[in-house]
KEDO-354280 format. One record per residue (C-alpha): x, y, z. Coordinates in steps of 0.5 Angstrom, whole numbers, padded with zeros to 4 digits, always signed. Layout:
<mizas>
XYZ ...
</mizas>
This chain:
<mizas>
-0094-0087+0067 -0098-0080+0066 -0098-0074+0070 -0106-0074+0072 -0105-0067+0076 -0108-0061+0073 -0104-0057+0067 -0104-0050+0066 -0102-0046+0059 -0095-0049+0060 -0096-0056+0062 -0096-0060+0069 -0093-0058+0075 -0088-0064+0074 -0086-0060+0068 -0086-0054+0070 -0081-0056+0076 -0076-0059+0070 -0077-0053+0066 -0075-0048+0072 -0069-0053+0073 -0067-0052+0066 -0068-0044+0065 -0064-0044+0072 -0058-0047+0069 -0058-0042+0063 -0059-0036+0067 -0054-0038+0072 -0048-0040+0067 -0050-0034+0063 -0049-0030+0069 -0042-0033+0071 -0039-0030+0065 -0039-0023+0068 -0035-0026+0074 -0029-0028+0069 -0031-0022+0064 -0025-0019+0060 -0023-0013+0062 -0015-0012+0059 -0013-0010+0066 -0008-0014+0070 -0009-0015+0078 -0005-0008+0080 -0009-0004+0075 -0016-0007+0077 -0014-0005+0084 -0012+0002+0082 -0020+0002+0078 -0023+0000+0084 -0028+0005+0086 -0029+0007+0079 -0035+0008+0075 -0034+0002+0070 -0031-0002+0076 -0037-0001+0080 -0041-0003+0074 -0037-0010+0073 -0038-0011+0080 -0045-0010+0080 -0046-0015+0075 -0041-0020+0078 -0045-0020+0085 -0052-0019+0082 -0052-0025+0076 -0045-0029+0078 -0046-0030+0085 -0053-0035+0084 -0049-0039+0079 -0044-0043+0084 -0049-0044+0090 -0056-0045+0085 -0052-0050+0080 -0050-0054+0087 -0057-0054+0090 -0060-0056+0084 -0055-0062+0083 -0056-0064+0090 -0064-0064+0089 -0063-0068+0083 -0059-0073+0086 -0064-0074+0092 -0069-0076+0088 -0065-0081+0084 -0066-0088+0085 -0060-0089+0081 -0055-0085+0086 -0056-0091+0091 -0051-0096+0086 -0045-0093+0088 -0041-0096+0082 -0046-0094+0076 -0047-0087+0079 -0039-0086+0079 -0039-0089+0072 -0045-0084+0070 -0042-0078+0073 -0035-0079+0071 -0037-0079+0064 -0042-0073+0064 -0037-0069+0069 -0030-0071+0070 -0029-0073+0063 -0031-0067+0060 -0027-0063+0065 -0021-0066+0063 -0022-0065+0055 -0024-0058+0056 -0017-0057+0060 -0013-0060+0055 -0017-0056+0050 -0015-0050+0053 -0008-0051+0054 -0007-0053+0048 -0011-0046+0045 -0009-0041+0050 -0002-0043+0052 -0001-0045+0045 -0003-0038+0042 +0001-0035+0048 +0007-0038+0046 +0006-0037+0039 +0003-0030+0039 +0006-0027+0045 -0001-0027+0048 -0002-0025+0055 -0003-0032+0058 +0000-0037+0062 +0005-0042+0059 +0007-0049+0062 +0013-0047+0067 +0013-0055+0069 +0010-0062+0068 +0007-0061+0074 +0004-0055+0073 +0001-0059+0066 -0001-0064+0070 -0005-0060+0075 -0009-0056+0070 -0012-0061+0067 -0013-0066+0073 -0014-0060+0078 -0012-0065+0084 -0009-0060+0089 -0010-0052+0087 -0014-0048+0082 -0012-0048+0075 -0009-0041+0072 -0013-0042+0065 -0020-0045+0066 -0021-0042+0073 -0028-0044+0073 -0027-0052+0073 -0026-0053+0080 -0033-0053+0080 -0034-0059+0076 -0028-0062+0080 -0031-0061+0087 -0038-0063+0084 -0035-0069+0082 -0033-0070+0089 -0040-0069+0092 -0043-0074+0087 -0038-0079+0090 -0040-0078+0096 -0047-0077+0094 -0049-0085+0096 -0047-0084+0103 -0050-0077+0103 -0058-0079+0101 -0057-0084+0106 -0056-0080+0112 -0061-0078+0117 -0062-0070+0118 -0058-0069+0124 -0052-0073+0120 -0053-0069+0113 -0053-0063+0118 -0047-0064+0121 -0044-0065+0114 -0047-0058+0111 -0044-0055+0118 -0037-0058+0117 -0037-0055+0110 -0039-0049+0112 -0034-0048+0117 -0029-0050+0112 -0031-0045+0107 -0031-0039+0112 -0024-0041+0115 -0020-0043+0108 -0020-0051+0109 -0022-0057+0106 -0016-0057+0100 -0014-0062+0097 -0020-0066+0098 -0025-0060+0096 -0022-0054+0094 -0029-0050+0095 -0032-0052+0101 -0038-0048+0099 -0040-0053+0093 -0041-0058+0098 -0045-0054+0103 -0051-0052+0098 -0050-0059+0094 -0052-0062+0101 -0057-0056+0102 -0060-0059+0095 -0062-0066+0099 -0065-0062+0105 -0069-0058+0099 -0072-0064+0096 -0073-0068+0103 -0077-0062+0106 -0080-0060+0099 -0077-0053+0099 -0076-0052+0092 -0083-0053+0091 -0085-0048+0097 -0081-0043+0095 -0083-0043+0088 -0090-0041+0091 -0087-0034+0094 -0088-0027+0091 -0082-0025+0087 -0082-0019+0092 -0081-0024+0098 -0076-0029+0095 -0072-0022+0092 -0072-0018+0099 -0066-0022+0102 -0062-0021+0096 -0064-0014+0096 -0061-0012+0103 -0055-0016+0103 -0053-0014+0095 -0051-0006+0097 -0048-0008+0103 -0043-0013+0098 -0042-0007+0093 -0040-0003+0098 -0035-0008+0101 -0033-0010+0094 -0032-0002+0092 -0029+0001+0098 -0021+0001+0097 -0019+0000+0104 -0024-0005+0105 -0021-0013+0106 -0023-0018+0101 -0022-0024+0106 -0022-0026+0113 -0028-0030+0117 -0033-0024+0117 -0032-0023+0109 -0033-0030+0108 -0039-0032+0113 -0042-0025+0109 -0041-0028+0102 -0044-0035+0104 -0050-0032+0107 -0050-0027+0100 -0050-0033+0096 -0056-0037+0100 -0060-0031+0098 -0058-0031+0091 -0060-0038+0090 -0066-0037+0093 -0068-0031+0089 -0065-0034+0082 -0070-0040+0083 -0076-0036+0084 -0074-0033+0078 -0073-0039+0074 -0080-0041+0076 -0083-0035+0074 -0079-0035+0068 -0081-0042+0066 -0089-0040+0066 -0087-0033+0061 -0086-0032+0054 -0078-0033+0055 -0079-0040+0057 -0078-0042+0050 -0072-0039+0048 -0069-0041+0055 -0070-0048+0054 -0067-0048+0047 -0061-0045+0050 -0061-0050+0055 -0057-0056+0052 -0051-0051+0050 -0051-0049+0058 -0046-0054+0059 -0041-0052+0053 -0042-0045+0055 -0039-0046+0063 -0033-0050+0060 -0031-0046+0054 -0032-0039+0056 -0026-0038+0059 -0023-0040+0052 -0027-0035+0049 -0025-0029+0054 -0017-0031+0053 -0017-0031+0046 -0023-0027+0043 -0023-0022+0049 -0016-0018+0047 -0018-0018+0040 -0025-0015+0041 -0021-0011+0046 -0018-0007+0040 -0025-0005+0038 -0029-0003+0045 -0023-0001+0049 -0020-0004+0056 -0024-0003+0063 -0024+0005+0063 -0025+0006+0055 -0032+0010+0053 -0034+0004+0050 -0032-0001+0055 -0039-0002+0058 -0042-0004+0051 -0037-0009+0051 -0038-0012+0058 -0046-0012+0058 -0046-0016+0051 -0040-0021+0053 -0045-0026+0055 -0049-0026+0048 -0042-0026+0045 -0040-0033+0049 -0047-0035+0047 -0047-0034+0040 -0041-0037+0038 -0042-0043+0043 -0049-0044+0039 -0044-0044+0033 -0039-0049+0035 -0044-0053+0039 -0048-0055+0032 -0042-0055+0028 -0040-0061+0033 -0047-0064+0033 -0047-0064+0025 -0040-0066+0023 -0037-0069+0030 -0043-0072+0034 -0039-0076+0038 -0034-0070+0040 -0040-0067+0042 -0043-0072+0046 -0036-0072+0050 -0035-0064+0051 -0042-0064+0053 -0043-0069+0058 -0048-0072+0053 -0052-0066+0054 -0052-0065+0046 -0055-0070+0042 -0054-0073+0035 -0059-0070+0031 -0063-0075+0027 -0068-0075+0021 -0074-0076+0023 -0077-0083+0021 -0081-0083+0015 -0088-0086+0016 -0090-0092+0012 -0096-0091+0007 -0102-0095+0007 -0103-0101+0003 -0106-0098-0004 -0113-0101-0005 -0113-0101-0013 -0106-0102-0017 -0107-0095-0020 -0101-0092-0022 -0098-0087-0017 -0099-0079-0018 -0092-0076-0020 -0093-0072-0014 -0092-0078-0009 -0086-0081-0014 -0078-0079-0012 
</mizas>
């Protein structure tokens, strides 16, 4: 069925929406790399560095670009399931999401344990090593706590929990869904939810994505002026940076958690509007080429930080060194280049593994099918230019 709505230079409204979602994934996942950027310092030394110029730069990058990742990715997931008829068949839906979310999560956690813990054991890398079988099980399956190695993976774990609830959530009326969102928000603020859901904010934004789909909020927000979409985020960002940089300010508590949740809402609004703008810009083509690798970037960037971070740190130095800001700024591009190289290698030489690790997002590259030549009217010999 063809879309008959007017098209602009870049395609129909529906195509722009799809492109904006793809671009949002790219900018969010590249941004979350700043949250896990290599510093070379432990927790105590990072506290001592709090308030310094380089640590302020790191927090600026984390809060500006990293805060959008979890909320907007959760919103997008909720928005997509709300519009999919396949969500209503619970068994088929769970099988599909296990294949695209749960299996890759487990596979990447296994890879991280082998590479990171193995390197720590063989070469004294400053990284966790297995103290018990129970620890290994938790690191692989993320049953009741956040992992120590692949620290970004609770998002996938909790997203799968949300997906398991999706057939019920999409059937709820507005009042019931609002109650679920409110309870999840309370869980986030008061630190409740584990072991069912480790980060209740993911359920908050997943539910808000369903609401956005029903109310057409994504399309309406995309029509806002960019300045209006950034205004709430721009107002709250300096406060968040002040809370992060001030040495005597607490980082936990009900007020801090409530403000953080509000901050994430404004960040998701701004970055969704930004993604929509980029979908109509010359950067669209490049960003869409990156998108098939975005899931690999998300799953594998902590392995890069554990293994390549210290090696590159020998060149650029730790946080506080003169060249460290350059290293900090370039880390997403370094991860991007490394991941695309690995992804293309897997596509070519191990397409099955590429499919598993990408949750089916990296398709096998197939050669173009040969077009049959038309029948020749007379039995003349073929030209040498067309043989071979």
